[in-house]
Backbone of each chain as ProteinMPNN parsed JSONL, in Angstrom:
{"seq_chain_A": "MVRTSIKITSEKLDLQECYRFVEDDSCGGISAFIGTVRNDTQGKEVTQLDFSTYKLMAIKEMQKIADLALEKFDIKKIAIHHAEGMLQIGEVPVIITTSSKHRKAAFEACEFAIDTLKETVPIWKKEYFSDGEVWVNAHP", "coords_chain_A": {"N_chain_A": [[14.28, -4.413, 22.357], [13.435, -5.163, 19.295], [10.492, -4.974, 17.658], [8.585, -5.065, 15.555], [8.398, -6.381, 12.678], [8.642, -5.24, 9.324], [8.379, -5.235, 5.697], [8.935, -4.964, 1.776], [8.989, -7.368, -0.958], [10.335, -8.563, -3.775], [10.575, -11.425, -3.698], [9.621, -14.935, -2.754], [7.046, -14.813, -0.164], [7.758, -15.582, 3.139], [6.331, -17.479, 5.216], [7.343, -18.692, 7.832], [9.274, -17.134, 8.602], [8.509, -14.803, 9.749], [6.603, -16.156, 11.452], [8.675, -17.022, 12.99], [9.727, -14.812, 13.839], [7.758, -13.01, 15.988], [7.087, -15.307, 17.755], [7.429, -15.504, 21.221], [8.843, -16.248, 24.282], [6.417, -15.093, 26.911], [4.173, -15.476, 25.514], [1.472, -16.725, 24.693], [-0.299, -16.994, 22.556], [-0.081, -17.113, 18.913], [-1.251, -15.128, 16.112], [-2.041, -15.714, 12.732], [-2.197, -13.383, 9.718], [-3.067, -14.688, 6.41], [-2.879, -13.52, 3.443], [-4.457, -14.537, -0.379], [-3.955, -15.827, -3.631], [-6.779, -15.231, -5.711], [-9.371, -17.272, -7.283], [-10.644, -16.436, -8.673], [-12.916, -13.214, -9.749], [-15.764, -11.549, -8.675], [-17.388, -13.276, -10.357], [-15.658, -13.716, -13.034], [-12.827, -15.258, -14.227], [-10.101, -14.974, -12.979], [-5.933, -14.77, -13.824], [-3.866, -14.276, -13.372], [-1.733, -11.79, -10.981], [-0.458, -8.922, -10.698], [1.655, -6.519, -8.669], [2.268, -3.393, -7.951], [4.152, -1.029, -5.822], [4.333, 1.872, -4.303], [7.118, 2.017, -3.027], [9.799, 3.383, -1.105], [7.277, 4.834, 0.559], [5.534, 3.249, 1.169], [6.694, 1.448, 2.366], [7.009, 2.874, 4.566], [4.365, 3.309, 5.729], [2.486, 0.539, 6.623], [5.165, 0.234, 8.688], [4.232, 2.764, 10.382], [1.621, 1.475, 10.838], [1.667, -1.28, 12.011], [3.097, -0.176, 14.103], [1.58, 1.332, 15.396], [-0.322, -0.84, 15.967], [0.448, -1.874, 17.907], [0.278, 0.15, 19.868], [-2.506, 0.088, 20.586], [-3.355, -2.664, 21.073], [-3.007, -5.333, 23.587], [-0.439, -6.429, 22.395], [3.252, -8.205, 21.342], [4.273, -9.06, 19.48], [4.841, -7.618, 16.066], [4.439, -8.363, 12.629], [4.561, -7.733, 9.567], [4.668, -8.707, 6.1], [4.698, -7.556, 2.818], [4.721, -9.243, -0.638], [5.837, -8.014, -3.689], [5.188, -7.501, -7.528], [5.21, -10.469, -9.82], [2.51, -12.194, -9.918], [0.69, -15.36, -9.588], [-1.92, -17.575, -9.196], [-2.934, -18.58, -5.793], [-1.237, -18.232, -4.814], [1.357, -16.218, -3.0], [0.013, -12.958, -1.082], [0.683, -11.423, 0.599], [1.622, -11.216, 4.438], [0.751, -10.868, 7.559], [1.539, -11.93, 11.352], [1.688, -11.886, 14.46], [1.86, -11.216, 17.474], [0.886, -11.914, 21.509], [-0.441, -12.56, 25.122], [-2.453, -13.232, 25.794], [-5.145, -14.691, 23.973], [-7.668, -13.276, 22.772], [-5.684, -10.551, 21.362], [-4.149, -10.482, 19.978], [-5.641, -11.961, 17.904], [-7.382, -10.05, 17.019], [-5.277, -7.643, 16.219], [-4.011, -8.755, 14.506], [-6.181, -8.756, 12.655], [-6.945, -5.748, 12.483], [-4.736, -4.706, 11.293], [-4.24, -5.634, 8.815], [-6.884, -4.528, 7.864], [-5.968, -2.062, 7.967], [-4.201, -1.99, 6.289], [-5.278, -2.212, 3.793], [-6.321, -0.101, 3.614], [-4.585, 1.814, 3.665], [-1.746, 1.852, 3.139], [-0.099, 2.146, 0.029], [-0.379, 0.348, -2.025], [-0.413, -0.95, -5.237], [-3.124, -3.59, -6.901], [-2.916, -5.153, -10.082], [-5.152, -6.969, -12.081], [-5.153, -9.676, -14.02], [-6.955, -10.815, -16.686], [-8.174, -13.574, -18.89], [-9.065, -12.111, -21.108], [-7.973, -9.368, -20.991], [-6.579, -6.912, -18.627], [-7.34, -5.316, -15.594], [-7.294, -2.944, -13.827], [-7.249, -2.848, -9.901], [-9.773, -1.579, -7.704], [-9.921, 1.395, -9.049], [-11.742, 3.115, -10.116], [-15.206, 3.111, -10.186]], "CA_chain_A": [[13.916, -5.678, 21.68], [12.81, -4.863, 18.182], [8.714, -5.677, 17.801], [8.036, -5.002, 14.217], [9.531, -6.607, 11.385], [8.021, -4.28, 8.268], [9.259, -6.043, 4.428], [8.405, -5.793, 0.712], [10.24, -7.961, -1.293], [9.655, -9.834, -4.662], [10.749, -12.805, -3.37], [8.213, -15.395, -2.022], [7.39, -14.468, 1.055], [8.509, -16.829, 3.778], [5.397, -17.968, 6.682], [8.104, -19.6, 9.157], [10.215, -16.313, 8.643], [7.143, -13.846, 10.756], [6.43, -16.855, 12.852], [9.851, -16.645, 13.796], [9.834, -13.124, 14.079], [6.361, -13.334, 16.832], [7.719, -16.267, 18.339], [8.096, -15.177, 21.747], [8.275, -17.253, 25.666], [5.204, -14.493, 27.115], [3.219, -15.284, 24.446], [-0.053, -17.45, 25.365], [-1.314, -17.256, 21.426], [0.122, -16.433, 17.244], [-2.629, -14.936, 15.241], [-1.37, -15.514, 11.086], [-3.554, -13.723, 8.227], [-2.244, -14.529, 4.719], [-3.622, -13.623, 2.136], [-3.722, -15.465, -1.137], [-4.914, -14.738, -5.183], [-8.537, -15.897, -5.633], [-9.254, -17.386, -8.936], [-12.06, -15.021, -9.949], [-13.271, -12.121, -9.187], [-16.929, -11.047, -9.435], [-17.098, -14.211, -11.212], [-14.925, -13.374, -13.59], [-11.783, -15.402, -14.29], [-8.296, -14.648, -12.729], [-5.248, -15.65, -14.791], [-2.766, -13.458, -11.91], [-2.039, -10.703, -10.375], [0.491, -7.524, -10.329], [1.704, -5.707, -7.819], [3.591, -2.324, -7.729], [4.212, -0.998, -4.667], [5.689, 2.843, -3.722], [8.133, 1.031, -1.688], [9.612, 4.116, 0.276], [5.979, 4.823, 1.405], [4.924, 1.975, 1.299], [7.239, 0.383, 3.904], [6.296, 3.893, 5.733], [2.92, 2.968, 6.225], [3.334, -0.692, 7.037], [5.571, 0.197, 10.102], [2.75, 3.667, 11.042], [0.306, 0.268, 11.713], [2.738, -1.816, 13.285], [3.798, 0.92, 15.54], [0.113, 1.965, 16.212], [-1.217, -1.77, 16.582], [1.495, -2.303, 19.692], [0.029, 0.294, 20.905], [-3.709, -0.111, 20.414], [-3.384, -4.279, 21.134], [-1.426, -5.955, 24.07], [0.08, -7.622, 21.944], [4.747, -8.457, 22.106], [5.182, -7.993, 18.148], [3.956, -8.026, 14.906], [5.376, -8.631, 11.399], [3.694, -7.129, 8.365], [5.227, -8.479, 4.948], [4.362, -8.239, 1.469], [4.8, -9.08, -1.481], [5.535, -6.996, -5.392], [5.578, -8.619, -8.992], [3.401, -10.784, -10.878], [1.905, -13.776, -8.748], [-0.222, -16.584, -9.65], [-2.904, -18.432, -8.581], [-2.79, -19.538, -4.552], [0.001, -17.729, -3.853], [0.836, -15.207, -1.057], [0.917, -11.454, -1.7], [0.686, -10.927, 2.034], [1.455, -12.359, 5.471], [0.718, -10.643, 8.941], [2.203, -12.48, 12.01], [1.364, -11.321, 16.246], [1.608, -12.642, 18.707], [0.21, -11.622, 22.364], [-0.12, -13.529, 26.288], [-4.019, -13.688, 25.601], [-5.04, -14.555, 22.455], [-7.815, -12.123, 21.776], [-5.161, -9.236, 20.847], [-3.248, -10.943, 18.404], [-6.469, -11.673, 16.443], [-7.97, -8.559, 16.59], [-4.028, -6.957, 15.807], [-3.882, -9.372, 12.602], [-7.826, -7.635, 11.757], [-6.911, -4.218, 11.732], [-3.102, -4.699, 10.309], [-4.657, -6.112, 7.457], [-7.965, -4.158, 7.121], [-5.675, -0.82, 7.878], [-3.597, -1.865, 4.813], [-5.556, -2.295, 2.894], [-7.0, 1.124, 3.008], [-3.726, 3.301, 3.215], [-0.676, 1.429, 2.024], [0.595, 2.805, -1.448], [0.143, -0.772, -3.385], [-1.395, -1.601, -6.305], [-2.668, -4.901, -8.065], [-3.651, -5.354, -11.326], [-5.896, -8.376, -12.357], [-5.564, -9.909, -15.105], [-8.338, -12.265, -17.513], [-7.974, -14.187, -20.421], [-9.027, -11.201, -22.075], [-7.322, -8.263, -20.877], [-6.313, -6.74, -17.439], [-7.692, -4.185, -14.606], [-6.722, -2.079, -12.074], [-8.134, -3.049, -8.659], [-10.569, -0.094, -7.434], [-9.146, 2.462, -9.585], [-12.405, 3.181, -10.608], [-16.614, 3.083, -9.042]], "C_chain_A": [[12.869, -4.914, 20.59], [11.439, -5.984, 17.907], [8.21, -5.447, 16.994], [8.751, -5.57, 13.544], [8.243, -6.013, 9.552], [8.831, -5.526, 6.711], [8.167, -6.245, 3.173], [9.161, -6.537, -0.208], [9.189, -8.578, -2.969], [10.287, -11.411, -4.946], [9.701, -13.37, -3.081], [8.315, -15.198, -1.062], [6.769, -16.059, 2.164], [7.49, -17.454, 5.485], [6.328, -18.02, 7.984], [9.154, -18.22, 9.548], [9.629, -15.117, 9.755], [6.211, -14.846, 11.553], [7.375, -16.7, 13.471], [9.805, -15.558, 14.53], [9.407, -12.893, 16.099], [6.976, -13.925, 18.031], [7.91, -15.14, 19.851], [7.435, -16.321, 23.262], [7.043, -16.706, 26.461], [4.452, -14.967, 27.241], [2.097, -16.249, 24.551], [-0.475, -17.958, 23.626], [0.138, -16.777, 20.065], [-0.904, -16.079, 17.339], [-1.518, -14.26, 13.975], [-2.546, -14.679, 10.543], [-2.193, -14.382, 7.202], [-2.617, -14.461, 3.648], [-3.325, -13.863, 0.469], [-4.739, -14.899, -2.395], [-5.412, -15.551, -5.488], [-8.092, -16.1, -7.181], [-10.321, -16.717, -9.673], [-12.534, -14.026, -8.914], [-14.596, -11.069, -9.706], [-17.584, -11.799, -10.685], [-16.656, -14.101, -12.635], [-13.077, -13.954, -13.22], [-10.329, -15.218, -13.703], [-7.194, -15.269, -13.322], [-3.745, -15.374, -13.205], [-2.991, -11.612, -12.39], [-0.655, -9.728, -10.321], [0.617, -6.867, -9.508], [2.412, -4.408, -7.525], [2.854, -1.802, -6.621], [5.069, 0.853, -5.261], [5.898, 2.737, -2.478], [8.193, 2.072, -0.479], [8.353, 4.503, 1.135], [5.447, 3.889, 1.707], [5.119, 1.02, 2.442], [6.585, 1.27, 5.381], [5.527, 3.488, 6.751], [2.686, 2.329, 6.906], [3.549, -0.54, 8.196], [4.47, 1.141, 11.354], [1.624, 1.981, 11.538], [0.75, -0.266, 12.602], [2.809, -1.38, 14.526], [2.827, 0.79, 16.833], [-0.569, 0.472, 16.413], [-0.135, -2.116, 17.909], [0.794, -1.663, 20.424], [-1.808, 0.062, 21.423], [-4.432, -1.491, 20.95], [-2.914, -4.387, 22.47], [-0.922, -6.685, 23.107], [2.208, -7.127, 22.101], [5.17, -8.27, 20.824], [4.535, -8.47, 17.091], [4.63, -7.819, 13.857], [3.667, -8.565, 10.391], [4.804, -7.264, 6.696], [4.992, -8.93, 3.783], [4.687, -8.362, 0.708], [4.724, -8.332, -3.107], [5.595, -8.049, -6.512], [4.206, -9.291, -9.507], [3.32, -12.048, -10.234], [0.491, -14.576, -9.191], [-1.772, -17.27, -8.584], [-2.727, -18.806, -7.259], [-1.729, -18.736, -4.196], [0.787, -16.507, -3.24], [1.284, -14.216, -0.924], [1.058, -11.257, 0.132], [0.703, -11.888, 3.852], [1.963, -11.042, 6.741], [0.71, -11.552, 10.102], [1.836, -10.906, 13.452], [1.573, -11.808, 16.332], [1.758, -11.832, 20.784], [-0.439, -12.932, 23.689], [-1.007, -14.453, 26.107], [-4.21, -13.296, 24.327], [-6.079, -13.571, 21.753], [-6.158, -10.758, 20.617], [-4.728, -9.671, 19.815], [-4.561, -11.31, 17.85], [-6.717, -10.562, 16.487], [-6.769, -7.242, 16.622], [-4.071, -6.771, 14.424], [-5.009, -8.729, 12.485], [-7.425, -6.531, 10.921], [-5.344, -4.147, 11.501], [-3.655, -4.547, 9.547], [-5.947, -5.145, 7.234], [-7.219, -2.374, 6.838], [-4.686, -0.571, 6.335], [-3.971, -1.606, 3.881], [-6.563, -0.186, 2.361], [-5.806, 2.479, 3.033], [-2.699, 2.712, 2.81], [-0.692, 1.578, 0.637], [1.006, 1.43, -2.077], [-0.72, -0.658, -3.989], [-1.683, -2.696, -6.68], [-3.388, -4.364, -9.074], [-3.988, -7.009, -11.934], [-5.934, -8.714, -13.773], [-6.011, -11.431, -15.403], [-7.691, -13.302, -18.063], [-8.172, -13.293, -21.652], [-8.758, -9.892, -21.808], [-7.097, -8.101, -19.385], [-6.688, -5.771, -16.161], [-6.929, -3.755, -13.445], [-7.508, -2.011, -11.329], [-8.099, -1.759, -8.082], [-9.838, 1.784, -7.771], [-10.751, 3.365, -10.118], [-14.67, 2.381, -9.685], [-17.298, 2.271, -9.753]], "O_chain_A": [[11.848, -4.287, 20.871], [11.371, -7.213, 17.932], [6.999, -5.48, 17.21], [9.951, -5.348, 13.705], [7.287, -6.605, 9.051], [9.66, -6.416, 6.905], [7.177, -6.975, 3.127], [10.333, -6.161, -0.168], [8.004, -8.85, -3.161], [10.4, -12.163, -5.914], [8.681, -12.682, -3.046], [9.442, -15.255, -0.571], [5.953, -16.973, 2.052], [8.014, -17.741, 6.562], [6.033, -17.433, 9.025], [9.762, -18.213, 10.618], [10.425, -14.612, 10.547], [5.234, -14.461, 12.194], [7.238, -16.232, 14.601], [9.847, -15.482, 15.758], [10.159, -12.724, 17.059], [7.314, -13.321, 19.049], [8.462, -14.055, 19.67], [6.354, -16.893, 23.403], [6.35, -17.64, 26.865], [3.82, -15.19, 28.274], [2.555, -16.632, 23.474], [-0.893, -19.096, 23.413], [1.16, -16.186, 20.413], [-1.658, -16.381, 18.263], [-0.758, -13.292, 13.929], [-3.705, -15.032, 10.76], [-0.968, -14.468, 7.29], [-2.679, -15.418, 2.876], [-2.253, -13.51, -0.023], [-5.686, -14.112, -2.397], [-4.894, -16.657, -5.639], [-7.234, -15.627, -7.927], [-10.666, -16.562, -10.844], [-12.529, -14.045, -7.683], [-14.609, -10.219, -10.597], [-18.115, -11.286, -11.67], [-17.49, -14.479, -13.458], [-12.296, -13.448, -12.415], [-9.435, -15.5, -14.501], [-7.354, -16.485, -13.425], [-3.081, -16.111, -12.476], [-3.58, -10.832, -13.137], [0.238, -10.226, -9.636], [-0.439, -6.282, -9.263], [3.29, -4.52, -6.67], [1.657, -1.893, -6.348], [5.917, 1.056, -6.13], [5.378, 3.056, -1.409], [7.496, 2.103, 0.536], [8.44, 4.476, 2.363], [4.792, 3.827, 2.748], [4.408, 0.271, 3.112], [6.082, 0.922, 6.45], [5.688, 3.333, 7.961], [2.514, 2.778, 8.039], [2.711, -0.893, 9.026], [4.052, 0.785, 12.455], [1.081, 1.77, 12.622], [0.513, -0.043, 13.789], [2.661, -1.91, 15.628], [2.865, 0.51, 18.032], [-1.55, 0.56, 17.151], [-0.53, -2.83, 18.831], [0.42, -2.151, 21.49], [-2.14, -0.1, 22.598], [-5.632, -1.581, 21.211], [-2.241, -3.393, 22.74], [-1.159, -7.888, 23.216], [2.588, -6.126, 22.708], [6.156, -7.564, 20.615], [3.817, -9.469, 17.063], [5.562, -7.027, 13.992], [2.512, -8.989, 10.443], [5.478, -6.344, 6.234], [4.984, -10.114, 3.446], [5.5, -7.444, 0.594], [3.63, -8.135, -3.637], [5.981, -9.212, -6.387], [3.01, -9.013, -9.6], [4.272, -12.823, -10.143], [-0.64, -14.133, -8.99], [-2.217, -17.188, -7.439], [-2.071, -19.84, -7.379], [-1.431, -18.698, -3.002], [-0.104, -15.661, -3.169], [2.479, -14.02, -0.7], [2.099, -10.688, 0.461], [0.019, -12.834, 4.242], [3.054, -10.481, 6.839], [-0.317, -12.228, 10.026], [1.783, -9.677, 13.396], [1.705, -12.889, 15.757], [2.812, -11.293, 21.124], [-0.831, -14.033, 23.304], [-0.929, -15.681, 26.133], [-3.845, -12.311, 23.685], [-5.856, -13.062, 20.655], [-6.029, -10.464, 19.429], [-4.972, -9.175, 18.715], [-4.597, -10.627, 16.827], [-6.018, -9.895, 15.724], [-7.095, -6.098, 16.94], [-4.119, -5.854, 13.605], [-4.695, -7.647, 11.991], [-7.421, -6.265, 9.719], [-4.934, -2.999, 11.669], [-3.857, -3.382, 9.203], [-6.032, -4.95, 6.022], [-7.61, -1.6, 5.964], [-4.506, 0.414, 5.62], [-3.397, -0.918, 3.037], [-7.037, 0.44, 1.414], [-5.959, 3.635, 2.637], [-2.532, 3.102, 1.654], [-1.566, 0.911, 0.084], [2.123, 1.173, -2.527], [-1.823, -0.309, -3.568], [-0.665, -3.32, -6.977], [-4.21, -3.447, -9.064], [-3.193, -7.927, -12.135], [-6.638, -8.128, -14.596], [-5.767, -12.533, -14.912], [-6.671, -13.816, -17.604], [-7.729, -13.474, -22.786], [-9.414, -9.116, -22.503], [-7.389, -9.099, -18.726], [-5.571, -5.499, -15.72], [-6.232, -4.185, -12.526], [-8.523, -1.348, -11.544], [-7.142, -1.003, -7.909], [-9.498, 2.768, -7.113], [-10.506, 4.49, -10.554], [-14.98, 1.462, -8.926], [-18.414, 1.913, -9.379]]}, "seq_chain_B": "MKIQVLFFGITTDFVGSSALELNIADVATVADFKNSLKEKYQQLEKLNSYAIAVNESYATDDLLLKENDVVAIIPPVSGG", "coords_chain_B": {"N_chain_B": [[8.948, 27.055, -9.416], [11.068, 24.436, -9.169], [9.423, 20.728, -8.881], [9.088, 17.215, -7.896], [7.06, 14.766, -9.462], [5.483, 11.969, -9.361], [4.173, 8.914, -9.972], [1.306, 6.51, -9.92], [-0.018, 3.632, -10.466], [-2.875, 3.109, -11.853], [-2.628, 5.685, -12.726], [-0.436, 5.971, -14.345], [-1.09, 4.94, -16.7], [-2.327, 6.459, -17.503], [-0.566, 9.291, -17.983], [0.975, 8.428, -19.49], [3.285, 8.305, -18.473], [5.962, 7.488, -15.467], [7.365, 9.457, -13.639], [7.932, 12.764, -13.468], [9.042, 15.647, -13.447], [7.895, 18.868, -12.904], [7.371, 22.542, -13.307], [5.643, 24.533, -11.023], [3.897, 27.294, -9.585], [5.54, 29.095, -7.074], [4.294, 29.633, -5.238], [1.985, 27.477, -3.961], [-0.258, 25.384, -2.546], [-0.595, 21.778, -2.066], [-3.594, 21.661, -2.557], [-3.85, 23.049, -5.586], [-1.608, 23.118, -7.038], [-3.061, 19.96, -7.677], [-5.281, 21.308, -8.659], [-3.919, 21.711, -11.131], [-2.874, 19.987, -12.245], [-5.115, 18.968, -13.07], [-6.021, 20.056, -15.057], [-3.778, 19.784, -17.315], [-3.423, 17.039, -17.363], [-6.71, 15.86, -18.336], [-7.9, 12.809, -17.518], [-7.548, 12.368, -15.617], [-9.566, 12.775, -14.106], [-11.097, 10.332, -14.426], [-10.853, 9.284, -13.004], [-12.453, 8.067, -9.302], [-11.327, 8.897, -6.785], [-8.596, 10.298, -5.415], [-5.359, 10.485, -3.586], [-3.136, 12.537, -2.403], [0.921, 12.469, -1.925], [3.284, 14.144, 0.06], [6.633, 14.548, -0.119], [6.808, 11.207, 0.212], [4.457, 10.99, 2.765], [0.981, 10.87, 3.54], [-0.413, 13.866, 2.432], [-2.531, 16.944, 3.183], [-4.808, 19.264, 1.914], [-4.497, 21.834, 2.009], [-1.565, 21.66, 2.782], [1.669, 24.082, 2.138], [3.776, 23.893, -1.39], [6.818, 23.758, -1.556], [10.352, 23.778, -2.661], [12.039, 21.255, -4.779], [9.876, 19.304, -3.633], [9.323, 15.865, -3.718], [6.487, 15.056, -5.07], [3.384, 12.893, -4.35], [0.914, 10.592, -6.902], [-1.673, 9.276, -5.552], [-3.539, 6.246, -6.179], [-6.76, 5.235, -5.626], [-5.536, 2.744, -3.097], [-4.831, -1.153, -3.672], [-3.68, -3.272, -2.512], [-2.555, -5.978, -0.58]], "CA_chain_B": [[9.841, 26.462, -8.816], [10.665, 22.611, -9.608], [8.528, 19.753, -7.573], [9.242, 15.808, -8.768], [5.548, 13.924, -9.433], [5.408, 10.648, -9.373], [2.365, 8.675, -10.406], [1.376, 5.352, -9.342], [-1.55, 2.849, -10.677], [-3.41, 3.241, -13.319], [-2.684, 7.544, -13.397], [0.792, 5.842, -15.481], [-1.233, 4.434, -18.149], [-2.934, 8.022, -18.313], [-0.193, 10.26, -18.709], [2.166, 7.652, -20.033], [5.056, 8.056, -17.697], [5.132, 7.081, -13.704], [7.968, 9.88, -12.912], [8.655, 13.68, -14.157], [9.787, 17.181, -13.085], [6.974, 20.359, -12.773], [7.8, 23.985, -12.789], [4.758, 25.013, -10.536], [4.16, 28.75, -9.687], [6.85, 29.328, -6.21], [4.247, 29.458, -3.938], [1.505, 26.44, -4.127], [-0.136, 24.189, -2.172], [-1.429, 21.286, -2.904], [-4.512, 21.892, -4.26], [-3.001, 24.499, -6.591], [-1.471, 21.335, -7.256], [-3.999, 19.503, -8.444], [-5.714, 21.721, -10.045], [-3.163, 22.551, -12.735], [-2.736, 19.065, -12.849], [-6.685, 18.452, -13.493], [-5.991, 21.042, -16.579], [-2.828, 19.145, -17.677], [-4.602, 15.134, -17.376], [-8.131, 15.975, -17.825], [-8.007, 12.07, -17.703], [-7.332, 12.198, -13.744], [-11.587, 12.793, -13.352], [-12.173, 9.166, -14.449], [-10.713, 8.221, -10.975], [-12.905, 7.872, -8.365], [-10.626, 9.698, -5.953], [-7.447, 10.047, -5.291], [-5.027, 10.723, -2.827], [-1.38, 13.175, -2.726], [1.911, 12.271, -1.09], [4.419, 14.663, -0.384], [7.296, 13.204, -0.165], [6.16, 10.199, 1.016], [3.856, 11.198, 3.304], [-0.258, 11.555, 2.664], [-0.992, 15.356, 2.462], [-3.621, 17.91, 2.819], [-4.519, 20.476, 0.243], [-3.681, 22.773, 2.841], [-0.565, 22.064, 2.478], [3.05, 24.722, 0.617], [5.045, 23.138, -1.621], [8.419, 23.455, -1.416], [10.702, 23.43, -3.987], [12.934, 19.925, -4.894], [9.021, 18.349, -2.625], [8.753, 14.425, -4.692], [4.733, 15.038, -5.104], [3.236, 11.733, -5.851], [0.11, 11.016, -6.64], [-1.604, 7.417, -5.034], [-5.063, 6.413, -6.959], [-7.145, 3.875, -5.024], [-5.036, 1.39, -2.959], [-5.454, -2.318, -3.51], [-3.051, -4.03, -1.693], [-3.649, -6.772, 0.966]], "C_chain_B": [[9.567, 25.055, -9.145], [10.02, 21.603, -8.3], [8.979, 18.152, -8.64], [7.724, 15.774, -8.543], [6.235, 12.669, -9.744], [3.928, 9.865, -9.226], [2.606, 7.33, -10.78], [0.225, 4.631, -10.141], [-1.728, 2.633, -11.85], [-3.162, 4.798, -13.574], [-1.429, 7.228, -14.256], [0.171, 5.352, -16.654], [-2.214, 5.891, -18.456], [-2.16, 9.421, -18.74], [1.211, 9.566, -19.174], [3.643, 7.984, -19.885], [4.918, 7.465, -15.758], [6.098, 8.341, -13.691], [8.128, 11.038, -14.375], [8.767, 14.998, -13.814], [8.527, 18.052, -13.142], [7.688, 21.075, -12.454], [6.357, 23.968, -12.454], [5.098, 26.579, -9.813], [5.107, 28.712, -7.389], [6.047, 29.181, -4.785], [2.72, 28.508, -4.677], [0.887, 25.647, -3.382], [-1.13, 23.097, -2.481], [-2.616, 21.384, -3.289], [-4.591, 22.839, -5.043], [-2.764, 23.584, -7.289], [-2.423, 20.595, -8.245], [-5.017, 19.936, -8.978], [-4.676, 22.21, -11.083], [-2.716, 21.095, -13.015], [-4.001, 18.26, -13.856], [-6.752, 19.303, -15.052], [-4.346, 19.794, -17.356], [-3.242, 17.302, -18.395], [-5.61, 15.172, -17.296], [-8.561, 13.897, -17.485], [-7.97, 11.254, -16.027], [-8.588, 12.231, -13.316], [-11.409, 12.017, -13.473], [-12.034, 9.017, -13.323], [-12.034, 9.111, -10.473], [-12.239, 8.982, -7.331], [-9.404, 9.42, -6.129], [-6.001, 10.788, -4.126], [-2.959, 11.314, -3.409], [-1.012, 12.857, -1.449], [2.621, 13.671, -1.353], [5.588, 13.737, 0.827], [7.454, 12.507, 1.596], [5.347, 10.112, 2.255], [2.502, 11.485, 2.836], [-0.27, 13.046, 3.037], [-2.346, 15.968, 2.305], [-3.602, 18.76, 2.233], [-4.396, 21.565, 0.687], [-2.469, 23.047, 2.992], [0.846, 22.784, 1.506], [3.451, 23.277, 0.618], [6.224, 23.829, -0.981], [9.377, 22.982, -2.749], [11.78, 21.865, -3.639], [11.737, 19.382, -4.11], [9.187, 17.098, -4.045], [7.123, 15.117, -3.655], [4.511, 13.406, -5.554], [1.447, 11.645, -5.895], [-0.449, 9.366, -6.705], [-3.192, 7.306, -5.328], [-5.294, 5.785, -5.369], [-6.128, 3.335, -4.771], [-5.933, 0.428, -3.14], [-4.379, -3.102, -2.744], [-3.643, -4.712, -0.49], [-3.895, -8.416, 0.214]], "O_chain_B": [[8.48, 24.513, -9.345], [10.16, 21.774, -7.089], [9.12, 18.141, -9.863], [7.145, 16.482, -7.719], [7.328, 12.48, -10.278], [2.929, 10.165, -8.572], [3.491, 6.88, -11.508], [-0.618, 5.463, -10.475], [-1.016, 2.122, -12.714], [-3.511, 5.203, -14.683], [-1.162, 8.154, -15.021], [0.86, 5.315, -17.674], [-2.681, 6.199, -19.552], [-2.612, 10.335, -19.43], [2.306, 10.128, -19.19], [4.643, 7.981, -20.603], [3.914, 7.168, -15.112], [5.106, 9.056, -13.835], [8.305, 10.768, -15.563], [7.869, 15.414, -14.545], [7.89, 17.378, -13.952], [8.573, 20.873, -11.622], [5.623, 23.491, -13.319], [6.233, 26.976, -9.55], [4.658, 27.777, -6.726], [6.511, 28.851, -3.694], [2.376, 28.815, -5.819], [1.603, 24.646, -3.382], [-2.226, 23.297, -3.005], [-2.811, 21.187, -4.488], [-5.636, 23.487, -5.098], [-3.543, 23.155, -8.14], [-2.419, 20.736, -9.468], [-5.723, 19.241, -9.709], [-4.885, 23.203, -11.78], [-2.139, 20.948, -14.092], [-3.964, 17.464, -14.794], [-7.536, 19.035, -15.963], [-4.803, 18.891, -18.057], [-3.269, 16.755, -19.497], [-6.055, 14.629, -16.285], [-9.746, 13.75, -17.187], [-8.237, 10.146, -15.562], [-8.848, 11.766, -12.206], [-11.215, 11.737, -12.29], [-12.928, 8.65, -12.56], [-12.504, 10.178, -10.867], [-12.894, 10.015, -7.194], [-9.009, 8.495, -6.84], [-6.028, 12.017, -4.191], [-2.091, 10.879, -4.166], [-1.648, 12.825, -0.395], [2.65, 14.266, -2.43], [5.549, 12.963, 1.783], [7.752, 12.721, 2.771], [5.529, 9.075, 2.893], [2.43, 12.228, 1.857], [-0.078, 13.261, 4.233], [-3.165, 15.598, 1.464], [-2.538, 19.258, 1.865], [-4.167, 22.475, -0.11], [-2.037, 24.169, 3.254], [1.145, 22.29, 0.419], [3.536, 22.303, 1.366], [6.271, 24.362, 0.128], [9.153, 22.092, -3.569], [12.154, 21.512, -2.521], [12.304, 18.54, -3.414], [9.163, 17.478, -5.215], [6.823, 15.419, -2.5], [5.025, 12.785, -6.485], [0.734, 12.358, -5.188], [-0.025, 8.477, -7.443], [-4.002, 8.092, -4.836], [-4.556, 5.776, -4.384], [-5.388, 3.15, -5.738], [-7.153, 0.513, -3.006], [-5.112, -3.929, -2.2], [-4.576, -4.428, 0.261], [-4.533, -9.28, 0.816]]}, "name": "protein", "num_of_chains": 2, "seq": "MVRTSIKITSEKLDLQECYRFVEDDSCGGISAFIGTVRNDTQGKEVTQLDFSTYKLMAIKEMQKIADLALEKFDIKKIAIHHAEGMLQIGEVPVIITTSSKHRKAAFEACEFAIDTLKETVPIWKKEYFSDGEVWVNAHPMKIQVLFFGITTDFVGSSALELNIADVATVADFKNSLKEKYQQLEKLNSYAIAVNESYATDDLLLKENDVVAIIPPVSGG"}
C-alpha cells in the first residue's frame, strides 16, 4: 500500500485529490493544512507570489518529511503537494493531508509536516509589491 | 576537477546565472568550495546564511567533493 503522495506542480493544487489519497476505512479522522497566499506582509500590500523550486531535491526532502511523519506519528497516510510558479492572492501554494485512527496523530503529523517543510524543502518565494519585489527570508 | 554548480532564489540574482561549471582543486571539501565561492562572488556575503547540497542532499562542510558532483547553493528557504 502506498502511504505517501508527494507532488510539485505548476497546475492548481487539488484538495479533493489530497483528501481522497489519505481516505481509509481504518481511519477516524483526516486533517488538512491548506496554505494560502496572504495579501500583506508586515503591513505592506502583496500583489502576487512567485514560487521557485529545486525540484529534484525538493521532492526528495518532501518524501523524507512524509516518511518521517509515518514513523513519528500513528498516521495511515500523508499527502504533501506544493505549487510552483506565479500565484495570486488567495491561491494555494501548499496542501498537506493526513489520516489516522484517532484525530490527535493526524493533527500533529500535519503540523510537523508543514513546520519541517518550511525549514528544509528547497523552495523559495518572491513577494511582489506595487513598487518592487523581494526574496522572502533572504536577508536578516 | 569539474563540478556543476546550481544557484537558486536570491543567489541567481547575485551571480546572474542559475547553473555553471566550475573547475576546483582535485581534493576539495564543501568548506573549501564555499571559500572559493566567497572570493568569486562577494555578494554572497550579503546573505544571512546558505546551505550546500551535493547531488540533491544537504551536505556538511567536511564532505569531500568528487568530479561531476552537482553542488547547489541553497539560500534560506521560504516554501509553504
